[in-house]
ZAKE-548627 format. One record per residue (C-alpha): residue number from 1; y, x, z; chain; residue in one letter. Coordinates in nm, 3 decimals. Last residue first. Layout:
N
   k       v       u       w c r
 NUM       Y       X       Z A A
...
END
This chain:
264
   k       v       u       w c r
 264  20.167  12.563  -9.920 A E
 263  20.414  12.373 -10.140 A E
 262  20.479  12.022 -10.013 A V
 261  20.448  11.772 -10.302 A W
 260  20.106  11.717 -10.217 A N
 259  20.138  11.559  -9.875 A P
 258  20.037  11.797  -9.602 A Q
 257  19.728  11.688  -9.386 A R
 256  19.697  11.501  -9.081 A K
 255  19.471  11.234  -9.223 A N
 254  19.696  10.952  -9.137 A L
 253  20.018  11.128  -9.247 A F
 252  19.847  11.265  -9.578 A A
 251  19.726  10.908  -9.671 A S
 250  20.053  10.743  -9.610 A L
 249  20.234  11.012  -9.813 A G
 248  19.986  11.007 -10.089 A E
 247  20.014  10.607 -10.094 A Q
 246  20.389  10.629 -10.115 A G
 245  20.390  10.887 -10.384 A E
 244  20.141  10.659 -10.586 A A
 243  20.350  10.339 -10.544 A S
 242  20.190  10.067 -10.313 A V
 241  20.420  10.136 -10.027 A R
 240  20.717  10.213 -10.265 A I
 239  20.718   9.855 -10.394 A D
 238  20.680   9.697 -10.063 A A
 237  20.958   9.872  -9.911 A I
 236  21.212   9.795 -10.198 A R
 235  21.096   9.423 -10.212 A R
 234  21.166   9.379  -9.816 A A
 233  21.507   9.558  -9.876 A T
 232  21.583   9.312 -10.161 A D
 231  21.488   9.028  -9.967 A D
 230  21.733   9.119  -9.696 A I
 229  21.996   9.180  -9.935 A V
 228  21.994   8.850 -10.080 A A
 227  21.952   8.676  -9.763 A Q
 226  22.272   8.809  -9.631 A D
 225  22.375   9.122  -9.459 A I
 224  22.709   9.158  -9.629 A P
 223  22.728   9.452  -9.861 A K
 222  22.954   9.782  -9.811 A Q
 221  22.640  10.008  -9.857 A S
 220  22.324   9.784  -9.906 A V
 219  22.234   9.875 -10.266 A A
 218  22.407  10.226 -10.277 A Y
 217  22.205  10.342  -9.980 A I
 216  21.887  10.200 -10.110 A L
 215  21.931  10.392 -10.431 A R
 214  21.960  10.719 -10.225 A K
 213  21.647  10.621 -10.052 A A
 212  21.482  10.551 -10.369 A E
 211  21.538  10.922 -10.487 A A
 210  21.451  11.068 -10.173 A I
 209  21.111  10.877 -10.143 A G
 208  21.046  10.976 -10.506 A Q
 207  21.103  11.336 -10.427 A P
 206  20.895  11.293 -10.120 A S
 205  21.027  11.528  -9.831 A N
 204  20.916  11.882  -9.752 A R
 203  21.161  12.029 -10.022 A R
 202  21.465  11.862  -9.835 A L
 201  21.395  12.042  -9.513 A Q
 200  21.367  12.397  -9.707 A T
 199  21.706  12.275  -9.890 A L
 198  21.881  12.229  -9.557 A L
 197  21.788  12.558  -9.429 A S
 196  21.909  12.719  -9.754 A N
 195  22.210  12.536  -9.725 A A
 194  22.278  12.657  -9.389 A I
 193  22.196  13.017  -9.469 A E
 192  22.422  13.015  -9.779 A A
 191  22.733  12.890  -9.586 A L
 190  22.641  13.124  -9.312 A Q
 189  22.679  13.434  -9.564 A E
 188  23.010  13.267  -9.693 A M
 187  23.145  13.270  -9.337 A S
 186  23.193  13.059  -9.014 A E
 185  23.033  12.769  -9.183 A A
 184  23.098  12.395  -9.102 A L
 183  22.864  12.107  -9.159 A E
 182  22.897  11.762  -9.277 A H
 181  23.219  11.734  -9.455 A V
 180  23.352  11.431  -9.581 A L
 179  23.301  11.234  -9.273 A G
 178  23.668  11.214  -9.145 A F
 177  23.602  11.438  -8.855 A Q
 176  23.448  11.709  -9.089 A Q
 175  23.745  11.687  -9.306 A A
 174  23.947  11.771  -9.006 A T
 173  23.726  12.047  -8.936 A A
 172  23.761  12.160  -9.275 A A
 171  24.139  12.182  -9.279 A D
 170  24.375  11.911  -9.420 A F
 169  24.655  11.967  -9.671 A P
 168  24.910  11.686  -9.697 A E
 167  24.961  11.508 -10.010 A A
 166  25.156  11.241  -9.833 A T
 165  25.077  10.934 -10.007 A I
 164  24.677  10.980 -10.071 A F
 163  24.645  11.150  -9.722 A Y
 162  24.793  10.851  -9.496 A R
 161  24.627  10.552  -9.658 A R
 160  24.306  10.757  -9.735 A A
 159  24.263  10.831  -9.359 A Q
 158  24.280  10.430  -9.277 A R
 157  24.042  10.341  -9.589 A E
 156  23.765  10.567  -9.498 A G
 155  23.695  10.932  -9.558 A I
 154  23.374  10.941  -9.775 A A
 153  23.413  10.555  -9.906 A R
 152  23.794  10.608  -9.980 A V
 151  23.693  10.952 -10.146 A V
 150  23.413  10.796 -10.380 A Y
 149  23.622  10.489 -10.488 A P
 148  23.938  10.713 -10.523 A S
 147  23.799  10.978 -10.756 A I
 146  23.915  10.785 -11.064 A V
 145  24.271  10.708 -10.941 A A
 144  24.385  11.019 -10.739 A P
 143  24.741  10.922 -10.834 A I
 142  25.014  11.102 -11.038 A L
 141  25.371  11.187 -11.010 A G
 140  25.309  11.574 -10.950 A I
 139  25.312  11.562 -10.566 A K
 138  25.130  11.240 -10.598 A V
 137  24.831  11.414 -10.714 A E
 136  24.762  11.629 -10.424 A S
 135  24.458  11.489 -10.234 A L
 134  24.417  11.806 -10.049 A C
 133  24.126  12.002  -9.882 A F
 132  24.136  12.353  -9.717 A R
 131  23.850  12.560  -9.636 A T
 130  23.880  12.822  -9.363 A E
 129  23.581  12.667  -9.176 A R
 128  23.356  12.736  -9.452 A T
 127  23.230  12.395  -9.610 A A
 126  22.904  12.230  -9.638 A I
 125  22.888  11.888  -9.819 A V
 124  22.569  11.684  -9.820 A I
 123  22.515  11.365 -10.050 A D
 122  22.755  11.478 -10.318 A C
 121  23.007  11.248 -10.452 A C
 120  23.279  11.307 -10.201 A A
 119  23.275  11.673 -10.273 A A
 118  23.342  11.619 -10.633 A L
 117  23.612  11.396 -10.560 A G
 116  23.797  11.650 -10.331 A V
 115  23.775  11.884 -10.633 A A
 114  23.965  11.607 -10.829 A G
 113  24.258  11.697 -10.616 A G
 112  24.229  12.008 -10.436 A Y
 111  23.910  12.207 -10.287 A A
 110  24.091  12.550 -10.180 A A
 109  23.871  12.841 -10.015 A G
 108  23.521  12.742 -10.013 A Q
 107  23.273  12.447 -10.063 A V
 106  22.895  12.439 -10.086 A L
 105  22.835  12.078 -10.219 A A
 104  22.472  11.956 -10.187 A L
 103  22.308  11.710 -10.390 A T
 102  21.979  11.532 -10.334 A P
 101  21.821  11.422 -10.679 A K
 100  21.868  11.088 -10.852 A S
  99  22.241  11.164 -10.939 A H
  98  22.439  10.867 -10.881 A N
  97  22.743  11.028 -10.729 A N
  96  22.727  11.310 -10.957 A L
  95  22.691  11.096 -11.272 A R
  94  22.960  10.856 -11.157 A E
  93  23.204  11.139 -11.089 A M
  92  23.150  11.312 -11.446 A L
  91  23.180  10.936 -11.605 A R
  90  23.500  10.903 -11.430 A A
  89  23.626  11.236 -11.550 A L
  88  23.507  11.140 -11.909 A Q
  87  23.698  10.798 -11.858 A G
  86  24.005  10.971 -11.775 A A
  85  24.002  11.141 -12.142 A D
  84  23.927  10.786 -12.312 A E
  83  24.213  10.622 -12.135 A L
  82  24.466  10.936 -12.195 A N
  81  24.346  10.909 -12.565 A Q
  80  24.425  10.517 -12.565 A Q
  79  24.771  10.586 -12.379 A H
  78  24.880  10.833 -12.667 A S
  77  24.892  11.192 -12.600 A N
  76  25.186  11.426 -12.494 A Q
  75  25.084  11.375 -12.127 A A
  74  24.725  11.510 -12.219 A M
  73  24.860  11.818 -12.306 A R
  72  25.037  11.888 -11.979 A K
  71  24.737  11.757 -11.773 A M
  70  24.519  12.033 -11.970 A W
  69  24.774  12.284 -11.899 A A
  68  24.785  12.167 -11.522 A L
  67  24.410  12.242 -11.492 A D
  66  24.287  11.949 -11.265 A A
  65  24.135  12.043 -10.949 A G
  64  24.217  12.369 -10.769 A A
  63  23.850  12.427 -10.732 A S
  62  23.599  12.599 -10.479 A F
  61  23.840  12.890 -10.419 A N
  60  23.792  13.266 -10.362 A K
  59  23.577  13.328 -10.683 A G
  58  23.251  13.149 -10.792 A N
  57  23.192  12.795 -10.731 A A
  56  22.914  12.557 -10.579 A R
  55  22.715  12.251 -10.670 A L
  54  22.367  12.265 -10.521 A V
  53  22.106  12.040 -10.696 A L
  52  21.762  11.936 -10.545 A A
  51  21.406  11.901 -10.652 A R
  50  21.462  12.000 -11.027 A V
  49  21.094  12.003 -11.202 A A
  48  21.133  11.654 -11.317 A P
  47  21.420  11.743 -11.534 A D
  46  21.620  11.424 -11.626 A R
  45  21.874  11.457 -11.342 A D
  44  21.893  11.821 -11.406 A T
  43  22.011  11.758 -11.776 A T
  42  22.233  11.486 -11.700 A E
  41  22.432  11.678 -11.445 A L
  40  22.460  11.996 -11.656 A A
  39  22.581  11.774 -11.948 A D
  38  22.840  11.629 -11.728 A I
  37  22.944  11.953 -11.597 A I
  36  22.989  12.088 -11.951 A Q
  35  23.192  11.784 -12.057 A A
  34  23.423  11.818 -11.760 A I
  33  23.457  12.194 -11.827 A M
  32  23.572  12.100 -12.193 A S
  31  23.821  11.833 -12.081 A D
  30  23.990  12.046 -11.806 A D
  29  23.886  12.171 -11.467 A F
  28  24.057  12.403 -11.232 A A
  27  23.795  12.665 -11.124 A N
  26  24.083  12.886 -10.960 A H
  25  24.236  12.928 -11.292 A V
  24  24.092  13.285 -11.359 A E
  23  23.790  13.173 -11.160 A T
  22  23.660  12.952 -11.430 A R
  21  23.284  12.968 -11.311 A N
  20  23.184  12.646 -11.145 A L
  19  22.826  12.691 -11.044 A T
  18  22.542  12.471 -11.066 A L
  17  22.243  12.598 -10.874 A W
  16  21.913  12.374 -10.970 A A
  15  21.676  12.408 -10.688 A V
  14  21.303  12.363 -10.806 A G
  13  21.157  12.624 -10.561 A Q
  12  21.128  12.896 -10.842 A A
  11  21.493  12.876 -10.891 A D
  10  21.702  12.689 -11.164 A R
   9  22.029  12.804 -11.314 A T
   8  22.319  12.661 -11.441 A L
   7  22.667  12.826 -11.488 A E
   6  22.985  12.675 -11.557 A I
   5  23.294  12.743 -11.773 A Y
   4  23.119  12.841 -12.082 A Q
   3  23.406  12.892 -12.329 A A
   2  23.388  12.658 -12.651 A T
   1  23.324  12.830 -12.979 A M
END
């Protein structure tokens, strides 16, 4: 039987809590853990009762990245087997990055290697001030390949050109300057407080509006503002205005009442 390396729960407010739980190896992930995370992401994405997803970790550290025992095992496999294995990690990052619900990462301790990718794929990242990030792959002769599209978008090409090749750790305040981290917490207790405040704010917003706002970002990011983009954004606002949730939101605003997605 495969060990359970994650915990997935949903609270009464519709928040899904996805917790990395492999503390004996600092939440480093292998192929089994990756498969479990993918399953959890796909399950929560499909579940209409889930309003938000929080990614967090038990123990002292968020994640040490890839499990070295797993990497050693994969080094003995063929190129095709390595390609298929890397494809699963790429699938995890894509599923997290494109999750239809708002995603928050709560990061403490060390976030190394692929863990930086997990943070970069989330919509909102909150980290304790003592958190250390590191793109450490080149230290062992590898590269941060499948996480690179997300990390480069999060920290920018200029910072990536330094930290991809130096493998220097950088602290949470630096990560905030880069754009990887949104909020800093002084303690684990404050980390939870900030998360709960943001979750309260998110629950007041239209679920469809949030999902479509995320798709809008993906549609216009890094694109030239040409006629195709202009036409696409016009179509998107027209579509959502005439949708049931768009009509409800406008009606609630005009009639000075709460929309039906806000719990009294």
